[in-house]
Backbone bond lengths (Angstrom), bond angles and torsions (degrees), N, CA, C in turn:
res aa  C-N    CA-C-N  psi(-1)  N-CA   C-N-CA  omega(-1)  CA-C   N-CA-C  phi
1 M - - - 1.495 - - 1.556 107.05 -
2 N 1.247 113.99 134.81 1.480 121.21 178.36 1.532 106.84 -110.76
3 V 1.300 117.94 89.49 1.458 124.64 179.62 1.524 109.16 -120.08
4 Q 1.292 115.12 120.51 1.429 122.21 179.00 1.568 109.77 -113.39
5 E 1.286 116.58 161.50 1.441 121.59 176.10 1.586 107.21 -63.88
6 R 1.288 118.63 128.20 1.467 119.57 176.17 1.517 112.46 -74.80
7 A 1.294 119.55 -34.53 1.420 122.52 175.06 1.564 107.24 -137.41
8 S 1.309 113.78 150.08 1.475 115.42 -179.77 1.585 107.97 -64.79
9 G 1.340 114.87 138.16 1.435 120.31 -178.08 1.497 113.32 93.44
10 D 1.328 119.39 -5.67 1.470 120.68 179.24 1.554 111.55 -64.16
11 L 1.370 118.73 -36.37 1.393 121.34 -179.05 1.527 111.31 -64.51
12 V 1.359 116.55 -42.76 1.457 121.15 178.96 1.478 107.72 -63.19
13 E 1.332 119.08 -45.94 1.445 123.74 -179.82 1.550 111.16 -58.96
14 L 1.297 117.72 -44.41 1.421 123.87 178.81 1.557 111.14 -62.40
15 K 1.276 117.66 -42.77 1.498 118.76 179.69 1.480 108.52 -69.81
16 L 1.357 118.87 -37.05 1.450 116.82 177.33 1.547 113.41 -66.71
17 R 1.263 116.18 -37.28 1.498 120.15 179.00 1.508 109.52 -70.37
18 A 1.353 118.25 -34.16 1.469 119.56 179.36 1.511 112.64 -70.34
19 R 1.367 114.78 -31.60 1.448 118.39 -179.75 1.519 110.59 -73.88
20 R 1.305 118.12 -29.87 1.492 121.78 179.65 1.504 115.46 -85.84
21 E 1.383 115.26 -23.34 1.462 119.31 -175.82 1.514 112.85 -66.18
22 K 1.369 116.74 130.64 1.391 118.54 177.34 1.573 114.01 -99.56
23 D 1.306 116.57 -21.96 1.477 119.12 176.06 1.485 109.48 -78.32
24 V 1.365 115.60 127.92 1.474 124.14 -170.58 1.544 110.08 -65.11
25 L 1.260 118.44 -41.09 1.448 121.31 -176.80 1.534 109.69 -68.76
26 R 1.294 114.33 -46.75 1.516 116.28 176.21 1.481 114.27 -59.69
27 R 1.436 114.56 -41.68 1.442 117.54 177.64 1.529 113.47 -63.20
28 D 1.371 116.69 -39.65 1.471 120.85 177.56 1.555 112.00 -64.92
29 R 1.296 118.05 -35.81 1.473 119.51 173.09 1.521 110.62 -57.05
30 L 1.319 117.74 -50.52 1.443 124.44 -179.08 1.553 109.43 -60.32
31 R 1.384 115.28 -50.86 1.425 117.19 -179.66 1.533 114.41 -59.33
32 A 1.346 116.35 -34.50 1.446 120.72 178.83 1.536 111.26 -63.91
33 V 1.366 114.42 -39.78 1.505 119.35 -177.36 1.584 104.63 -71.97
34 I 1.251 118.02 -42.09 1.499 121.05 -179.32 1.521 109.47 -58.03
35 R 1.328 118.28 -45.20 1.498 121.53 -176.34 1.555 105.81 -70.48
36 A 1.351 120.32 -35.48 1.412 122.26 -177.18 1.540 109.97 -67.56
37 I 1.399 115.58 -38.04 1.467 117.75 -179.70 1.571 106.44 -72.30
38 E 1.315 119.84 -32.61 1.450 120.66 178.93 1.520 113.59 -73.07
39 G 1.311 117.51 -9.22 1.505 122.61 171.79 1.557 118.12 108.09
40 D 1.367 115.01 6.28 1.463 116.21 174.05 1.483 111.74 -72.20
41 D 1.339 113.77 153.95 1.549 116.64 177.10 1.520 109.00 -91.35
42 A 1.344 111.89 167.59 1.496 120.10 -172.21 1.579 112.04 -61.31
43 P 1.279 118.66 -49.32 1.478 120.29 178.33 1.590 114.59 -54.28
44 T 1.329 114.17 -39.60 1.473 118.66 179.24 1.513 109.12 -69.34
45 I 1.299 116.72 -44.22 1.508 119.51 -176.61 1.537 107.56 -66.54
46 A 1.280 118.08 -39.92 1.474 122.89 -179.19 1.515 108.95 -62.45
47 R 1.323 115.83 -42.52 1.486 118.42 -175.67 1.564 108.38 -68.59
48 V 1.289 116.67 -42.70 1.508 124.84 177.40 1.509 113.50 -57.89
49 L 1.268 114.10 -43.26 1.482 121.79 -174.34 1.522 112.20 -87.97
50 G 1.319 116.34 -19.25 1.470 120.56 -175.18 1.562 110.12 75.70
51 R 1.284 117.18 31.20 1.481 121.52 179.62 1.538 107.44 -117.92
52 S 1.334 114.28 174.60 1.472 117.47 175.74 1.501 112.41 -82.24
53 R 1.302 114.07 157.71 1.522 117.84 178.50 1.484 111.02 -60.56
54 R 1.320 114.56 -41.09 1.480 123.54 -179.97 1.570 110.94 -53.14
55 Q 1.331 111.62 -52.27 1.456 115.07 -177.89 1.495 111.80 -62.71
56 V 1.319 118.84 -39.54 1.440 118.23 178.66 1.492 112.31 -64.43
57 Q 1.309 117.29 -38.15 1.457 122.85 177.31 1.515 110.62 -61.75
58 D 1.328 115.21 -50.49 1.490 121.11 177.80 1.599 110.69 -52.06
59 W 1.286 116.31 -50.28 1.435 120.79 -177.66 1.554 112.14 -64.01
60 A 1.297 116.12 -45.15 1.454 122.64 -178.50 1.574 108.77 -65.57
61 Y 1.298 117.67 -42.19 1.487 120.08 -177.51 1.546 110.55 -75.20
62 A 1.370 115.77 -29.19 1.493 116.00 173.19 1.517 111.56 -64.33
63 Y 1.304 117.30 -40.23 1.444 117.21 177.91 1.588 109.41 -69.22
64 R 1.311 117.01 -44.10 1.456 121.99 178.72 1.552 111.84 -53.49
65 D 1.357 116.21 -44.90 1.459 120.41 -172.79 1.541 112.55 -85.54
66 R 1.342 116.80 -32.47 1.482 116.66 -170.06 1.525 113.96 -134.61
67 G 1.371 121.14 -0.87 1.372 119.37 173.10 1.425 118.02 101.52
68 I 1.299 122.03 177.35 1.490 126.38 -179.25 1.468 116.07 -53.22
69 D 1.300 115.43 -40.05 1.544 119.69 -172.07 1.599 105.70 -73.65
70 A 1.291 121.20 -16.96 1.431 122.10 -176.91 1.519 111.77 -82.07
71 I 1.361 118.06 -12.39 1.420 119.79 -172.84 1.514 111.11 -67.31
72 H 1.389 112.14 -35.49 1.524 118.08 175.88 1.488 106.63 -100.35
73 P 1.352 116.13 125.96 1.441 118.20 -177.95 1.623 109.34 -67.53
74 P 1.320 115.23 157.54 1.464 114.23 177.83 1.550 110.00 -70.67
75 K 1.356 114.17 159.60 1.436 117.44 -179.22 1.492 109.00 -67.84
76 R 1.342 115.77 131.13 1.454 118.63 -178.89 1.487 111.89 -80.14
77 M 1.378 114.16 135.81 1.417 117.90 179.44 1.534 111.25 -89.27
78 G 1.228 117.57 137.74 1.495 120.13 178.87 1.468 109.92 -81.51
79 K 1.296 113.90 -179.01 1.456 121.51 179.16 1.563 108.08 -65.33
80 T 1.297 117.19 136.54 1.541 118.80 178.82 1.536 110.29 -69.30
81 A 1.278 117.00 144.49 1.349 122.78 -177.39 1.604 112.05 -70.31
82 R 1.264 117.37 144.63 1.508 118.81 179.91 1.558 107.63 -73.76
83 V 1.246 118.29 -31.97 1.453 123.31 -179.51 1.494 109.86 -102.47
84 N 1.354 114.35 93.02 1.454 119.13 179.55 1.536 109.62 -146.94
85 G 1.255 118.25 169.38 1.516 124.74 175.94 1.540 110.56 60.73
86 A 1.314 115.70 -119.25 1.463 123.16 -170.10 1.546 106.77 -72.60
87 I 1.328 115.21 -40.65 1.530 115.82 -178.32 1.518 109.47 -61.91
88 A 1.383 116.95 -40.75 1.492 118.33 -179.97 1.516 111.91 -64.93
89 E 1.295 116.01 -37.15 1.508 118.75 177.52 1.571 110.90 -65.45
90 R 1.340 113.72 -43.93 1.454 116.92 176.95 1.523 113.84 -60.88
91 L 1.349 113.37 -41.66 1.518 116.33 176.64 1.476 113.11 -68.20
92 K 1.252 121.11 -33.85 1.480 124.03 175.39 1.498 110.94 -63.50
93 S 1.307 114.46 -47.28 1.497 118.79 -175.32 1.603 106.97 -70.01
94 R 1.375 117.36 -31.05 1.432 117.92 179.37 1.561 108.95 -71.87
95 L 1.302 118.61 -41.37 1.405 121.72 178.60 1.536 115.65 -66.51
96 D 1.378 111.79 -36.76 1.478 115.90 179.43 1.539 111.69 -71.25
97 A 1.325 117.94 -25.18 1.437 120.36 176.19 1.480 113.78 -75.92
98 G 1.323 120.24 -16.03 1.414 124.02 175.30 1.500 114.00 89.14
99 P 1.262 120.40 176.70 1.413 121.65 -179.59 1.549 113.87 -70.42
100 T 1.316 115.48 145.86 1.435 122.25 -179.63 1.547 107.43 -100.27
101 A 1.320 113.16 172.71 1.515 118.32 176.70 1.521 110.74 -62.18
102 K 1.233 119.53 -32.39 1.525 126.02 177.71 1.490 110.55 -63.85
103 D 1.396 118.91 -31.09 1.434 118.99 -177.51 1.559 111.79 -77.73
104 K 1.314 121.42 -21.38 1.377 126.66 173.11 1.573 115.66 61.66
105 V 1.307 113.39 29.23 1.437 121.76 -178.78 1.545 107.80 -138.95
106 C 1.288 118.40 158.45 1.484 123.76 176.56 1.551 110.68 -90.61
107 T 1.302 118.48 -21.14 1.461 120.43 -179.52 1.493 106.01 -144.25
108 L 1.326 115.34 137.04 1.524 120.13 176.71 1.438 112.64 -76.82
109 R 1.268 116.85 127.77 1.493 122.91 177.38 1.531 110.98 -107.92
110 G 1.308 117.14 -176.04 1.481 119.36 -179.98 1.501 115.93 -59.29
111 R 1.339 113.48 -45.26 1.468 118.68 178.34 1.585 109.93 -60.57
112 D 1.412 115.56 -38.33 1.502 115.64 178.57 1.456 111.29 -64.74
113 V 1.313 118.88 -40.81 1.464 122.89 179.47 1.524 109.99 -61.97
114 Q 1.288 113.87 -43.34 1.478 118.96 177.22 1.465 112.91 -60.95
115 R 1.344 118.86 -38.82 1.443 123.89 177.50 1.535 110.33 -71.77
116 I 1.322 119.71 -38.16 1.439 122.50 178.45 1.554 112.06 -64.42
117 L 1.346 112.07 -42.60 1.492 115.42 176.05 1.491 112.34 -63.74
118 R 1.286 117.94 -38.94 1.505 120.72 -178.93 1.540 111.13 -71.86
119 E 1.314 118.72 -46.74 1.427 121.13 -171.37 1.536 112.85 -85.52
120 E 1.285 117.27 -40.79 1.503 118.73 -174.46 1.544 112.85 -92.42
121 M 1.376 119.07 -28.80 1.430 121.07 -173.25 1.459 112.32 -117.69
122 G 1.415 119.98 -6.13 1.411 121.58 175.05 1.536 114.33 71.73
123 V 1.320 119.04 28.51 1.452 124.92 179.83 1.540 107.83 -119.58
124 K 1.354 113.10 115.99 1.459 115.20 179.81 1.540 109.91 -97.86
125 L 1.392 112.30 121.98 1.505 118.65 -178.56 1.533 107.38 -131.61
126 S 1.327 112.87 150.69 1.506 119.73 171.39 1.520 109.16 -67.18
127 L 1.322 115.47 167.23 1.519 118.06 177.61 1.534 111.94 -62.79
128 N 1.323 114.11 -44.00 1.473 116.91 176.14 1.505 114.04 -60.80
129 A 1.314 119.43 -38.57 1.485 121.10 174.93 1.513 113.72 -66.92
130 A 1.349 113.58 -33.20 1.467 118.07 176.42 1.555 110.05 -63.23
131 Y 1.341 116.67 -44.54 1.393 120.82 179.45 1.532 109.55 -66.28
132 A 1.297 117.83 -44.12 1.445 121.05 177.42 1.562 110.89 -57.82
133 T 1.321 116.72 -39.75 1.493 120.96 177.44 1.500 109.46 -62.79
134 L 1.378 115.51 -47.94 1.479 115.70 -179.71 1.507 112.31 -60.70
135 H 1.373 117.77 -38.63 1.437 119.02 177.27 1.541 109.30 -63.87
136 R 1.281 117.26 -46.03 1.452 120.06 -176.72 1.602 112.00 -62.03
137 L 1.330 116.25 -29.14 1.434 121.64 178.37 1.525 111.08 -85.95
138 G 1.275 115.71 0.97 1.529 118.27 176.50 1.535 115.51 92.44
139 Y 1.247 118.42 10.93 1.454 121.56 -176.11 1.586 104.05 -91.73
140 S 1.388 115.69 148.10 1.466 118.00 177.87 1.502 108.34 -119.80
141 C 1.324 116.39 149.16 1.468 120.80 179.03 1.523 108.31 -85.71
142 L 1.273 119.85 -7.52 1.478 119.78 177.54 1.490 108.81 -89.98
143 A 1.326 116.05 112.42 1.437 123.87 -177.63 1.607 108.59 -144.78
144 P 1.299 116.28 154.68 1.411 117.06 176.36 1.545 112.72 -67.07
145 R 1.301 117.50 158.49 1.424 119.59 -174.39 1.521 107.39 -61.69
146 P 1.308 117.31 138.57 1.492 119.59 -176.60 1.534 111.73 -72.43
147 R 1.307 112.67 150.42 1.490 116.97 178.69 1.569 107.82 -108.10
148 H 1.266 113.80 136.02 1.460 120.43 -177.07 1.477 109.03 -70.29
149 E 1.390 117.69 145.20 1.466 120.57 -175.81 1.502 113.89 -64.79
150 K 1.372 118.68 -23.30 1.478 122.95 179.26 1.533 113.08 -89.70
151 Q 1.335 116.44 2.61 1.505 119.53 -174.37 1.541 107.66 -70.26
152 D 1.344 115.38 133.36 1.421 122.48 -179.40 1.550 110.11 -117.61
153 P 1.320 119.13 113.36 1.433 123.17 -177.15 1.578 110.10 -65.51
154 A 1.231 116.95 -34.61 1.527 119.34 178.48 1.529 111.77 -65.57
155 A 1.264 117.75 -40.97 1.461 122.62 178.66 1.551 110.40 -69.04
156 Q 1.307 115.83 -36.52 1.443 118.86 176.69 1.618 111.23 -62.29
157 E 1.326 112.44 -46.73 1.445 117.39 179.46 1.501 112.61 -61.18
158 K 1.316 118.06 -43.81 1.466 124.03 178.57 1.517 111.04 -59.79
159 F 1.366 117.69 -45.77 1.460 123.59 174.21 1.511 111.13 -56.84
160 R 1.349 115.80 -46.48 1.471 119.10 -174.66 1.560 109.73 -64.84
161 L 1.315 119.24 -37.85 1.445 123.63 -179.32 1.553 113.75 -76.29
162 E 1.343 114.41 -46.79 1.474 117.04 -169.64 1.501 114.62 -97.10
163 S 1.342 117.70 -40.40 1.434 118.31 -170.11 1.534 112.64 -95.65
164 A 1.301 118.62 -18.82 1.414 121.34 -174.38 1.562 109.34 -125.04
165 P 1.321 120.53 68.56 1.455 118.47 -177.24 1.559 114.76 -69.18
166 L 1.368 117.20 -23.79 1.381 118.63 -175.59 1.575 107.37 -78.65
167 L 1.266 118.08 -25.19 1.521 120.31 176.73 1.518 113.92 -74.61
168 S 1.364 116.52 -30.76 1.482 119.45 -176.99 1.442 115.30 -102.52
169 A 1.368 118.61 -12.79 1.462 120.22 -176.00 1.503 114.80 -82.19
170 S 1.326 116.98 162.86 1.414 120.65 -179.86 1.500 112.25 -70.84
171 S 1.337 119.74 173.51 1.449 120.87 -177.82 1.587 113.79 -66.88
172 A 1.350 115.59 -34.29 1.463 119.87 175.91 1.478 112.30 -67.06
173 T 1.295 120.91 -41.19 1.463 123.90 175.32 1.545 111.80 -61.69
174 R 1.394 113.34 -44.27 1.470 120.24 177.91 1.524 111.75 -59.33
175 L 1.292 116.97 -38.17 1.431 120.65 -179.29 1.562 110.30 -67.72
176 L 1.318 115.98 -39.55 1.490 118.65 176.14 1.479 112.40 -64.77
177 H 1.319 119.36 -38.76 1.433 119.89 -179.33 1.464 112.94 -74.47
178 T 1.309 121.56 -28.93 1.425 124.39 -172.27 1.524 110.97 -93.40
179 A 1.371 117.66 -40.65 1.433 119.16 -169.89 1.556 111.80 -122.42
180 G 1.251 118.14 13.36 1.473 118.86 -176.37 1.524 108.07 76.45
181 S 1.347 116.78 -151.43 1.502 120.21 178.71 1.505 112.30 -74.58
182 A 1.261 116.17 157.82 1.456 119.17 178.64 1.463 110.93 -66.45
183 E 1.332 122.82 -31.32 1.472 126.85 177.37 1.532 115.02 -63.09
184 S 1.411 114.20 -32.57 1.425 118.66 -174.16 1.532 112.45 -82.96
185 S 1.310 117.18 -17.27 1.449 120.98 -178.72 1.519 108.31 -82.03
186 S 1.343 112.96 144.84 1.453 118.54 -178.24 1.519 107.57 -123.46
187 W 1.357 115.42 146.86 1.402 121.60 -179.62 1.565 107.02 -114.17
188 T 1.314 116.32 132.75 1.462 118.09 172.30 1.476 112.47 -122.55
189 R 1.314 114.07 157.04 1.502 117.51 177.15 1.503 110.38 -64.51
190 P 1.279 118.85 153.61 1.403 120.86 171.34 1.470 112.98 -61.65
191 A 1.327 119.12 141.38 1.441 124.41 177.29 1.517 113.76 73.37
192 S 1.291 118.70 -1.01 1.540 118.05 -179.05 1.503 110.07 -68.00
193 D 1.322 116.48 -24.35 1.456 121.98 -177.90 1.557 110.67 -63.36
194 S 1.346 114.08 -35.90 1.458 116.92 -175.50 1.557 111.89 -77.73
195 R 1.346 120.69 -19.16 1.486 122.06 177.03 1.555 109.29 -75.96
196 A 1.261 117.37 -26.02 1.506 118.35 -179.03 1.535 114.51 -65.85
197 R 1.305 116.01 -19.86 1.499 118.50 -176.79 1.529 110.91 -83.12
């Protein structure tokens, strides 16, 4: 490999960056270029760093052709989200408003969000993508159990006190209601019934 310093002081700068770098892959890239500038060949550098010869060549030639900043590739951008910008804001306001009568549910779920995106905003997403979109927008699937709109706390309390004494009574009262008095109940050992036959 014929790799020379592109500018005077590059070797010192590369050694300084390699010393400061905490990421192993990025540090190995810098060390490969340093050794190439110092005159080592690709197989030797690859053996020392535990990398392939091809990787070492790519890193050294990236420096040779484009400079220090070319050693580390730019951050790759992923696919842009289908729900972003104005559509994301519309979805957030729609979710914050809660379910409508047209939704026919008391709480919006993933399938409902998927339907809203498809029908109201013209964006077709899979169920997993709908959940990923909700997560990206800051919504959580962990929520308390929904309460129905016709639920009446006063009627629930009345039922608990009057109609369901076994549910609200203490264990001693429950025992009286279910088995009579404590003296009349008998306890037997397990499997003693089968010995009587």
